[in-house]
N, C-alpha and C positions, 0 to 999 in steps of 0.2 A: 770643615762643609768635603762632602765626597766625590766623588764620580760610581755611578753606581750604574750597572744595565738592568735596561726597558726589556723582558724576556720576549724572544722574537713570537707573537702568534703563528701558527700553524698554517692557516689553509688566508688569508688577508683578506677576506671575503672584501669588494668591491661593489656597491648594486645596482640597479641598474640606473642608471641618469635617466629612463625616464617616470620612473618609479618615485624618485627623491622629489623631482619637479612638480610631482603632483598632492606628494604629501607636502611638500611646503608654497603650495598652490595663492596659497591665504595666509594672511595671520590668524594668529589665534588667541585668545583668552583660555587656561583653561586653570576651574580650580576643583579643587580634593578635598575630600574630610580623611584624614589619619585619625586609627578608632583603636582602641588595642584592648578586647574581649567588647562588655561594654560601656567602659568610656571611648569619648573624643577629647581627642590629643591637641588633634588644632591642626591646619592649615594649609596646602599646598597649591601658590596659586603660580602656573606656566605662564608663561607669552611666548609666543612667539614668532620671528619678525619673516620676513619674506626674503630679507638677505642670506639666511641662514645663520642668524644670532638671536641664542632667546635667553633668558630670563628667567631663575623661581624664587619663590618668594619664599618663607618656609617659615612661619609662626603657628608658636601651642599655645592654646587657651589659655586666656584669664583666670587661676585660681587652679589650673590643673599639679597637684601634687609633690605627681616627681617627676617633671621634665618641663622647662623654660632652658626651651630651642627657640634662636630666633639668629637667619643667618638668610641671606644671598647668594646666589650661587648667575656667574654668569658664564660663554662658552660664547667662543669662534665657532662653527664649524666651516666645513669643505664643503661642496657639493655630493661629497659622498657618508656624509655625517660624522669625516674623522674629526677630531678637535684638534682650531690650528690656535685656539688662545682662551683663558681663562684664567676668574680667579673667583673668589667668596667669602664674604665676610661674615661673619661673628660676631652677635650680642655678649658681652662675658661683666656683666656688672655695670658700668658705664661705657666703656669704653670697645670698640670694637677692632676686633681682631682677626685676622684674614691670612689666602697665599692668596699669591700672586707665583700664574708661571709664565718668565719670560723664554719666547721659542726662537731658535735659532736650527729652525730647519735643514738649509743647508750642511747645518755641521754636525747633524744630527743629536740636539743636543735640546734637555729643558732646563730651565735654571729654577727648584722653588726658592723665593723669597718669600718670609714673614713679615705681616704688615699690621702698623697701629695705626687705628684715625677715631676721630674722636663722632662721627654720623656718619650714616653712611651714600650725605650727598659731598661730604668731604676728599683734599686728598691723604692720603696715607703722611701721618707724622712720622713712622718709620718705617725704612725697605729694609730687611735683613738677609741678605741670602743664606739659607740655609740647606740646598746639597745642588749638587747637578743630576739632571737623570740625563747617559745616553739612549739613543732612544737605537734600536736595530731594525725597528722593521718602524714609517711612521704612521703606519693605519689604527693609529690609537683613540679610546675613547676618554675623556676627562668625567668627574662625578657631575654633571648633565649633560654633556651628551650621552651619554648612558642611557637614555630615557627614548631616542632616537634613533639609533641605527639597528635596534629589532625592528621599528617602523617599515623598514625598506623589505628590511627578509621576513616577515610574519607569514607571508601567504605560501612561503617553500616549505618545501621540507630538509629539514638538514642541519646539520652541527659549526657551529664557526666559535671557532679563540678568536678570541678580540684581546688585547693588550689593554688598559685601561689605569689611568693613575688618579686614586684617589688620595683626599689629603695628603699631597707628597708623598708616595708610597705605591710600589711599582707590584702590579701582580694582572690575572688575566683573568676574564670572564667570558664562561662557557654559553652562549644560549644555541638551547635544544628545541629548534623549530619543526615540528611534524605537520602546520596545515589543518590542528585539530578546527573545527566547525563549531563553537557550541552560542546556546540564547545564555547569557548570565541575567540577575537581576541588579535593576542599580534603582536607588530610594528615590531618585527626583525620577525618574518614571513610573509608570500603573503596568506600565507590557514590559514583555523580557525584552533587553537587545540580541542581537546579530552579532555575535563576539570570538574570533583566532585564540586561541589558547598555547602558550609556549611557555616554559619551563627552564629553570638554568642558576648557573651556578657561580657567587665571583669568590674570588685568594684574597680580596684588600679589603680596606677596611670603609666604610663609607659612613655618611652624617649618621652622627648617633649611634654608632657601632654599628650598622646594617653591610651585611657580610654574611656569605655563607648563601643555602639554597633562600631562591622564589621562586613567585612565580604570577607572568602578567596577562589577562587577555586586551585585544587591542578591538576597534573597532572593524566588524566585516566589510569595509571600501578600501577604494584607495589610498581615504586618506587617515587607515589605519590610527586612528588615536583614539591612545592609552588609555580603558576607562577602568581596569581593577588590578589592583598587586595587590599578592599576599608579602610580606621581608620579615627578614629577619633582622630585629636590635638588640640594644642593649636588655628592653625587660621586656622580650622574645615576639613572636609572631605579629604581626600588628598588618593591621586593612589599609589600602586604600583607594576611596573611593572619587569618580566625577560626582561631583552636583550642579558644575555651573558650567555652560560653554560659550563660548563665542568667538564662531567660525562661518564667515559668510556661507549661508544656504548649507547650516551641514548639522543633524542630528543624529546621535543615534540609529543605527540602521535598526530596524522593528519587524 
C-alpha cells in the first residue's frame, strides 16, 4: 500500500449555496437508458435525497452479448457537491466486489479498501486496504458526485478543473461551461426540451472504461436535471438519455 498524492485543482470552484439548495430541494428518482449505436445496453437509476446523499443502480439488459454489468454506487456530498463519503460494489459471477473509501479529511487522507460480499445488502466478508491517497485539496469528486457538481455551474460561462477519484485512481476532470442554450429531443416526450449544454474531459477511468471527452445536456431551469450525455467507454461512444423521472413538481422544460 502506497501513499499517492491527489493532484490539486487550479480553480477549486465553490458553487453558490442557494443554487445547490435549489437542486437538492426535492428528492429525485431518475432512470436513464444507455445505448450504443442502435443497441440498447442497459439502464441507470439515480436516486437523490435531500441530505446530499445519492445512489446509482447500473444494470445491463439481459441478452446483451458484449456487456454484463451490475453495479451500485453510493455517495455522501457536502453542500457544495464535493465528496465526503463514497463506496461502490459490482457483481462478478456470484460475488459482489467493491471499493470502500475511508475518509480522513482532518489529515488530508483517503484510504481505498477492496471489499467482497455475498449480496448488496450483506456486510463485507473482507475489507483490505489497497492504497492511501493524500488530498492536496479537499474539493474533490468521486464516481457518483461527478454527476452533481456540473448542475451547479451549468448556467455559467467558465471552465473549471476538479480533482477526481474514480475506481481508486487519481486525476482531474475539466468542465467547460458555455451557458449554451439548446433544444434536445427525448424519446420519452413528443416536444423538444429546453437544455443547457456542456463539454468536458476526464483523465481517469471510471465505470466500464469511461474516460476522455464527454458532453452533457441539463434542464434549463433551477433544478438543472441531467437529460442526456455522450460518453466514451470500452466499446466506444455511448448515449445516456433520461426516460423516466419522479421529482415533485418537475417535468423537463419545453
